[in-house]
C-alpha distance (Angstrom), angle and dihedral (degrees) to the residues before:
residue distance angle dihedral
M1 . . .
R2 3.79 . .
D3 3.79 118.5 .
L4 3.76 111.9 -100.3
V5 3.78 125.2 -133.0
S6 3.76 120.8 -129.3
A7 3.76 125.3 -139.4
T8 3.82 89.3 -94.3
G9 3.78 91.3 54.4
A10 3.81 96.5 -107.9
A11 3.77 118.2 135.7
I12 3.79 114.8 -112.3
A13 3.81 118.3 -156.9
P14 3.80 119.5 -136.1
G15 3.79 90.1 -115.1
A16 3.76 90.7 57.5
I17 3.79 90.2 53.2
V18 3.80 90.9 55.9
V19 3.81 91.1 47.9
R20 3.79 91.1 51.3
I21 3.82 91.5 48.5
I22 3.80 91.6 51.3
A23 3.78 92.6 45.3
T24 3.80 92.4 48.9
S25 3.79 90.7 47.1
A26 3.81 91.2 52.2
A27 3.78 91.1 50.9
N28 3.79 93.5 45.3
P29 3.85 114.2 33.6
A30 3.81 90.1 -165.8
I31 3.80 88.8 73.0
P32 3.82 109.4 73.7
A33 3.77 120.0 -133.4
P34 3.79 122.1 -130.0
V35 3.76 116.3 -96.6
S36 3.80 95.6 -145.8
G37 3.77 144.8 -27.7
V38 3.81 88.5 -102.4
A39 3.80 90.7 62.0
M40 3.80 90.3 48.8
R41 3.80 92.7 50.7
R42 3.79 90.4 47.4
A43 3.79 90.3 53.6
A44 3.81 92.0 44.6
Y45 3.78 92.9 54.0
L46 3.79 94.6 52.3
P47 3.81 106.9 114.0
A48 3.78 119.7 -126.6
E49 3.80 119.7 -106.5
V50 3.79 94.0 -113.3
S51 3.77 133.3 123.5
R52 3.79 114.9 -85.1
G53 3.79 93.1 -151.9
P54 3.82 112.0 -152.2
V55 3.81 91.8 15.3
D56 3.80 92.7 62.9
F57 3.80 91.0 44.4
L58 3.81 92.2 50.9
V59 3.81 91.5 48.1
G60 3.80 89.6 54.4
F61 3.79 91.2 46.4
G62 3.81 90.6 51.0
V63 3.81 91.5 49.6
L64 3.81 90.0 49.9
L65 3.81 91.0 52.1
L66 3.80 92.1 45.3
F67 3.80 95.1 53.6
G68 3.79 98.6 29.5
L69 3.81 102.1 47.8
S70 3.79 114.7 56.4
G71 3.78 123.5 -176.3
Y72 3.81 88.9 -99.3
A73 3.82 90.5 53.1
L74 3.81 91.3 50.9
E75 3.81 90.2 50.4
Y76 3.80 90.2 48.2
F77 3.80 90.5 53.7
G78 3.81 91.4 51.2
M79 3.82 102.3 -97.8
P80 3.85 109.9 130.3
Y81 3.78 93.0 -138.5
L82 3.81 97.0 142.4
S83 3.81 102.4 17.0
D84 3.79 128.2 75.4
G85 3.77 122.3 -89.7
G86 3.77 133.1 34.0
S87 3.77 131.9 90.0
I88 3.78 120.1 -42.7
L89 3.80 86.7 -119.3
T90 3.80 88.9 68.8
K91 3.80 91.7 58.4
L92 3.79 92.9 72.5
H93 3.78 123.0 74.0
P94 3.83 114.5 -107.1
S95 3.80 90.2 -124.1
L96 3.81 89.7 64.4
Y97 3.80 90.6 59.7
V98 3.80 90.9 47.9
F99 3.81 93.0 49.7
A100 3.82 92.0 48.3
L101 3.82 91.2 48.5
T102 3.79 91.1 47.3
L103 3.80 92.6 52.5
G104 3.79 89.8 51.6
V105 3.81 91.4 49.4
A106 3.82 91.1 48.0
I107 3.81 91.9 53.2
I108 3.80 99.7 39.0
G109 3.80 92.6 42.8
N110 3.81 92.1 55.5
P111 3.81 114.9 100.2
E112 3.81 88.9 -125.5
P113 3.83 104.3 31.2
I114 3.80 98.1 173.6
T115 3.79 93.9 48.1
Y116 3.79 91.9 45.2
A117 3.82 93.8 47.1
T118 3.80 90.7 49.9
S119 3.79 91.4 49.1
L120 3.81 93.3 46.0
F121 3.80 95.9 48.2
S122 3.81 92.2 45.2
R123 3.81 89.2 54.4
R124 3.82 92.4 48.4
L125 3.78 103.7 41.0
G126 3.81 90.1 149.0
S127 3.80 91.0 61.8
V128 3.80 90.8 47.9
A129 3.81 90.0 49.4
V130 3.83 92.3 51.9
I131 3.81 92.8 49.1
A132 3.81 91.6 47.0
A133 3.82 93.6 46.7
C134 3.80 92.4 49.5
G135 3.80 89.3 48.1
V136 3.80 91.9 53.2
I137 3.80 92.0 48.7
Y138 3.80 92.0 47.4
V139 3.82 91.4 52.8
F140 3.82 90.9 46.6
V141 3.80 93.1 50.3
A142 3.82 92.9 45.0
R143 3.81 90.5 51.1
Y144 3.79 103.1 40.5
K145 3.83 104.3 19.8
P146 3.81 105.5 35.0
T147 3.82 93.2 163.1
M148 3.80 90.6 58.4
S149 3.80 124.7 74.4
A150 3.79 126.1 -142.1
A151 3.81 93.9 175.8
Y152 3.80 89.0 109.2
L153 3.81 88.0 76.0
G154 3.80 86.8 76.1
D155 3.80 92.8 67.0
A156 3.80 95.9 27.4
M157 3.81 98.2 53.6
I158 3.83 117.8 -11.4
S159 3.80 91.7 62.3
A160 3.82 90.3 59.0
A161 3.81 90.4 50.8
L162 3.81 91.2 51.6
V163 3.82 91.9 50.5
A164 3.80 90.5 51.4
L165 3.82 90.2 51.9
L166 3.80 93.6 47.5
L167 3.80 95.3 48.2
A168 3.82 94.1 46.8
D169 3.82 91.2 88.4
S170 3.79 100.8 22.7
P171 3.83 108.2 138.9
A172 3.78 123.1 -123.6
G173 3.80 94.7 -104.5
A174 3.79 93.2 53.0
R175 3.81 91.7 46.2
L176 3.79 90.9 53.2
W177 3.80 90.2 50.8
L178 3.82 90.8 48.5
A179 3.81 90.7 48.4
R180 3.79 90.9 54.7
L181 3.81 89.1 48.6
I182 3.82 90.7 52.7
H183 3.81 91.5 49.3
A184 3.80 91.9 49.8
I185 3.82 93.9 47.9
V186 3.81 96.4 46.7
I187 3.80 92.9 45.5
A188 3.81 91.4 48.1
N189 3.82 90.7 47.8
A190 3.83 92.0 50.9
M191 3.80 92.4 49.5
L192 3.80 92.0 46.5
A193 3.82 91.2 49.5
I194 3.80 90.9 54.7
V195 3.81 91.0 47.8
E196 3.83 92.2 49.2
V197 3.79 93.5 53.5
A198 3.79 94.8 41.2
T199 3.83 94.3 49.5
H200 3.83 100.3 28.8
W201 3.81 88.3 -127.5
R202 3.79 125.0 125.6
L203 3.76 130.8 -156.1
F204 3.81 89.4 -148.7
P205 3.83 124.9 17.3
F206 3.80 117.7 -102.2
G207 3.82 102.9 -111.7
I208 3.79 135.9 1.4
K209 3.77 130.3 -55.0
G210 3.80 110.8 -68.8
D211 3.80 92.5 16.4
Y212 3.80 106.7 61.6
Q213 3.81 115.7 159.5
V214 3.79 95.7 -136.6
W215 3.80 90.6 159.1
D216 3.83 93.4 61.3
Y217 3.80 113.2 93.0
R218 3.81 95.6 -162.6
A219 3.80 119.4 116.1
T220 3.79 121.4 -118.0
A221 3.84 99.1 -176.6
F222 3.82 112.5 158.4
F223 3.81 99.2 -32.8
G224 3.80 97.2 58.9
H225 3.79 121.2 -147.9
P226 3.83 113.0 48.7
L227 3.80 92.0 -121.4
D228 3.81 90.7 56.9
G229 3.80 93.4 43.0
A230 3.79 94.9 47.4
L231 3.81 92.4 46.9
V232 3.80 94.8 51.9
T233 3.80 93.5 42.4
G234 3.79 91.2 46.2
V235 3.81 95.0 48.4
Y236 3.80 89.6 48.6
A237 3.82 91.9 49.7
V238 3.81 92.7 47.5
I239 3.80 90.5 51.5
L240 3.80 90.6 51.7
M241 3.82 90.1 49.1
T242 3.80 97.5 48.9
A243 3.83 110.5 24.7
R244 3.77 119.5 90.6
D245 3.82 100.2 -144.5
I246 3.80 124.8 29.3
P247 3.82 116.0 -171.1
G248 3.78 118.8 -136.1
L249 3.81 96.6 17.5
A250 3.80 125.5 92.2
N251 3.80 114.8 -127.0
G252 3.79 90.1 -123.1
L253 3.81 90.2 60.6
R254 3.79 96.9 48.5
L255 3.82 97.2 85.4
P256 3.84 95.6 45.3
V257 3.81 90.8 49.3
I258 3.81 91.5 49.1
L259 3.80 90.5 50.9
L260 3.81 90.3 48.3
C261 3.81 91.2 53.0
M262 3.80 91.4 47.5
A263 3.81 90.3 49.7
A264 3.81 89.8 51.5
M265 3.81 94.7 50.9
P266 3.85 95.0 80.3
A267 3.82 89.1 48.1
I268 3.78 91.6 53.5
G269 3.77 88.7 45.3
A270 3.83 109.9 -153.2
R271 3.79 105.8 143.0
T272 3.81 98.8 -159.8
S273 3.80 92.9 52.4
F274 3.80 90.4 44.1
A275 3.81 92.0 53.4
I276 3.82 92.9 48.0
V277 3.81 95.3 47.9
Y278 3.80 94.6 46.9
G279 3.80 90.9 42.9
V280 3.81 91.7 53.5
A281 3.81 89.9 46.6
A282 3.82 90.9 52.4
V283 3.81 91.4 50.5
V284 3.82 92.7 47.6
V285 3.82 92.2 48.9
G286 3.80 91.5 45.9
L287 3.81 92.4 51.3
S288 3.80 90.9 47.5
V289 3.81 91.7 51.8
L290 3.80 91.1 47.0
R291 3.81 90.7 50.0
F292 3.80 90.2 50.4
L293 3.82 92.3 49.3
R294 3.80 90.1 51.2
G295 3.79 90.3 60.3
H296 3.79 103.6 -96.0
G297 3.78 111.2 146.8
T298 3.78 125.6 -118.8
S299 3.79 133.8 -168.3
H300 3.79 121.6 -98.9
A301 3.82 90.6 -120.8
T302 3.82 91.5 54.8
L303 3.79 92.1 47.2
L304 3.80 91.9 48.7
A305 3.80 92.3 47.6
S306 3.81 90.4 49.9
L307 3.81 92.8 51.8
V308 3.81 92.9 46.8
G309 3.79 91.6 46.0
A310 3.79 92.9 49.2
A311 3.80 88.9 54.4
L312 3.81 97.7 43.0
V313 3.80 102.0 41.8
P314 3.84 95.6 69.4
V315 3.82 90.8 45.4
V316 3.82 92.0 50.3
A317 3.82 92.0 46.1
V318 3.81 92.5 51.8
A319 3.82 91.3 45.9
A320 3.81 91.5 50.2
Y321 3.79 90.5 50.4
Q322 3.79 93.5 47.8
L323 3.80 92.3 48.3
G324 3.81 91.7 52.0
Y325 3.81 95.7 -113.4
L326 3.82 91.0 129.6
D327 3.81 98.0 39.9
G328 3.79 96.6 96.9
F329 3.78 94.2 42.8
L330 3.81 94.3 48.3
G331 3.78 88.8 46.4
R332 3.80 90.0 60.7
F333 3.81 89.0 60.8
E334 3.79 90.5 51.9
S335 3.82 94.4 46.5
D336 3.79 122.2 9.3
S337 3.84 94.2 -178.2
G338 3.79 90.6 -115.2
S339 3.81 95.4 -55.1
A340 3.81 95.0 132.5
E341 3.81 92.1 44.9
T342 3.80 89.9 51.5
R343 3.81 91.1 57.4
V344 3.80 89.2 56.7
T345 3.80 97.3 40.4
L346 3.79 93.0 55.0
Y347 3.81 90.3 75.0
N348 3.82 87.6 68.3
L349 3.79 85.4 75.9
F350 3.80 87.5 78.6
S351 3.83 91.5 63.2
H352 3.83 89.8 88.9
Y353 3.79 96.1 31.2
G354 3.80 100.6 125.4
F355 3.80 132.8 170.5
H356 3.80 93.7 -79.0
E357 3.79 91.3 50.7
M358 3.79 90.0 49.1
L359 3.79 89.4 59.0
T360 3.80 101.9 40.6
G361 3.82 107.7 6.3
Y362 3.80 126.3 -124.0
S363 3.77 120.5 -39.2
P364 3.83 111.6 -106.8
I365 3.82 93.1 -107.7
E366 3.80 94.2 48.0
Y367 3.79 91.4 44.2
R368 3.79 92.3 55.4
T369 3.82 90.9 43.4
R370 3.80 92.7 52.5
I371 3.80 91.2 48.8
R372 3.80 90.4 51.5
I373 3.80 93.6 46.5
E374 3.79 92.6 50.8
G375 3.81 91.1 47.9
L376 3.80 94.8 -118.2
E377 3.79 95.9 149.6
T378 3.80 91.5 151.8
G379 3.81 91.0 55.1
V380 3.80 136.0 -110.4
E381 3.81 99.0 -43.1
N382 3.78 96.1 -156.7
A383 3.79 117.2 73.7
W384 3.81 95.0 -154.0
V385 3.81 92.9 52.1
G386 3.80 88.7 46.5
H387 3.80 90.8 56.3
L388 3.80 92.3 49.3
M389 3.79 91.7 49.8
Q390 3.81 93.7 49.2
F391 3.81 104.7 35.3
G392 3.80 108.6 17.3
I393 3.78 128.5 -124.9
P394 3.87 103.1 -63.3
L395 3.80 96.7 51.2
S396 3.82 92.6 39.8
V397 3.81 92.4 52.4
M398 3.81 89.6 47.9
L399 3.81 89.9 52.6
W400 3.81 93.0 47.0
C401 3.82 92.2 50.0
A402 3.81 89.1 52.0
L403 3.81 89.6 50.1
A404 3.81 90.2 49.9
A405 3.81 89.3 52.8
L406 3.81 90.0 50.5
L407 3.81 90.9 51.6
A408 3.81 89.7 48.2
D409 3.81 88.7 56.3
L410 3.80 88.0 48.1
F411 3.81 92.3 54.8
R412 3.81 92.0 48.1
S413 3.78 89.6 54.8
T414 3.81 99.2 40.9
G415 3.79 106.7 28.5
R416 3.79 130.0 -147.7
Y417 3.80 95.9 -32.2
A418 3.82 89.6 73.7
V419 3.82 94.6 58.6
L420 3.82 96.8 81.9
P421 3.83 95.4 43.7
T422 3.80 89.4 48.2
L423 3.80 92.5 51.7
F424 3.80 87.4 48.4
M425 3.81 90.2 52.8
L426 3.81 94.1 47.3
L427 3.81 92.1 48.9
V428 3.80 92.0 53.4
I429 3.81 91.1 46.2
S430 3.80 88.7 51.6
T431 3.82 91.4 55.5
S432 3.81 97.7 46.2
V433 3.79 141.7 43.3
G434 3.78 85.0 -92.2
I435 3.79 117.7 150.8
S436 3.81 92.4 -0.9
G437 3.81 88.4 75.8
K438 3.79 141.5 32.2
T439 3.77 103.8 -58.1
T440 3.80 144.4 121.7
M441 3.81 93.8 -139.6
L442 3.81 91.8 120.7
V443 3.79 104.3 39.7
M444 3.81 97.5 46.0
P445 3.85 97.8 55.1
I446 3.81 91.5 40.3
T447 3.81 90.0 51.9
V448 3.81 90.8 51.1
M449 3.81 91.6 49.3
L450 3.81 95.0 46.3
I451 3.81 92.9 48.8
L452 3.81 99.2 42.3
L453 3.81 99.8 33.7
G454 3.80 106.4 20.3
E455 3.75 133.1 81.7
A456 3.79 135.6 -161.0
D457 3.78 118.7 -85.7
A458 3.81 90.0 -117.3
T459 3.80 91.7 56.9
R460 3.79 93.4 46.0
M461 3.79 96.1 44.5
A462 3.80 92.0 46.1
R463 3.80 88.2 70.1
K464 3.80 89.5 58.7
P465 3.83 113.5 71.5
A466 3.80 111.3 -118.5
F467 3.81 89.0 -162.9
S468 3.77 130.3 37.4
P469 3.80 132.9 -179.0
T470 3.75 117.6 -93.8
P471 3.78 113.1 -104.4
C-alpha cells in the first residue's frame, strides 16, 4: 500500500493509519474498530462498481462469438475447426482468443496489475486449477502421445475458466447488458430452430464439408450440434422456471419465453434435455397448483394466463403433431439408431484396461482400434469414460478435482439457483462425448448461469461487513 499524505503534506505510513483508527475507535465507541488486517485487505481489494470500458465490450464480443458461431458455422465460413487439416490456431474457437485477450487487458489495464491479478486469481482458485490441470495434461500428451491432440481442452474447459475470471468483477451495468444479450441470442436460436424444422432449411449445414447429415431432421440454428443447443436452451429455460429474479427480462415476458424454449426442444431433438426441461416444468406447475389450492393468493394476470395456457397447449400440441412438426422427434423414441446401445457398449473398453492403461490411458492407435472394434462410430458417449481412456486415472482425477473447484466457485457466485442447472449440465455431459472432445458444452451453460444468476464479488462481499465492533 502506498504511503498516504496528510493535509500538512507529511507522509503517513499504513501502520500509523491503523493506530489512529484504533485510537479513535477507543475514544468514540460509535466508530467500530477493525477486526484484523486480513479484513482490511479484503475490503481494499474489492473492485469498484464502475465500467471497465474496453474490457466489458470485449467480454460481450466474446459471448456473442461463443453463442453465435458454432463449429458448423466456422466450417461453413471456411475455418477448418472440426475437419482435418489447417493450422492449429484454427482448432480453437475464436471466443477463446477473445476471452484470453480480454483477461490480459483487464489485468494490464489495472493501475496495480500485480495486486489485482493476485486478488483475482485468489478469488477464483477453481479457474486457476482448471487452467493448470489442462496445461499439465497438454504437456503430458505432447511429450508421451505426440500423435494425439489435447488442444480441445482449450474450448472444452479453459474457456469456462476464463469466463469465470472475467465475470468475477463485472459491474452491474455490464452484467445487465450481457443478460439482455443472452436473452436475445437464446430467443433467436429457439425461433430459428423451429423455422429450420418446419421448413427443412438450415442456416448452416449439419456437419462438415463432405459429411453433411442431410438425413437428420434436428435443427442446428446458432448453437450447432443438437446436444449443445438443447443443453443451453434447457439450462436457460430451467433458470427462468426456478430463479426468483432474472435480470434483463420483464416478468411479463418470462412465461412466453419459457413456452418458446419448450416448443423449440423437440426441434432441437435431444431427448435427455427434453425430458429434464419438461419434467422440471411439470414439477413447477404442480407446486404452483398445490400452493393455489392451499389458499395462497395469485394475481389476476397469472390466473388468466394459466387458464388460457391450459386451453391452448393441447390445441397447439395436436396441431404440431398433425402438421408433422413432431414426426422426427417422436421417431427418435421409436428408433434411436443404436444411440442407447452405444452408451452401454462403451464400458467394454475397460476389458483391456490394464495397469499401464490405468496410469497413462490407451495409446492413440489402440484407443481408436478399440473404438472401432466395439462399433462406437459416434464416439465414447460418456465424458468421464473418455477421460479415463485418453489420460488414465491420475490425470483424469486431477482434471475432475479442478472441475469440482470451478463449480464450487460457480455456486459461491450464483447461489442455490444454479444447483439444478448444474446437475442438468453434468447429466448431459455424462451421456455424451461432452468435455472429452471438442465442444462448448461446459462454457456455454456456465456463462448463462454466471450472467443470469451471478453477481460481482464486490456486490456480494459488500453485503458482508468487512469491519465489526469489538465485543
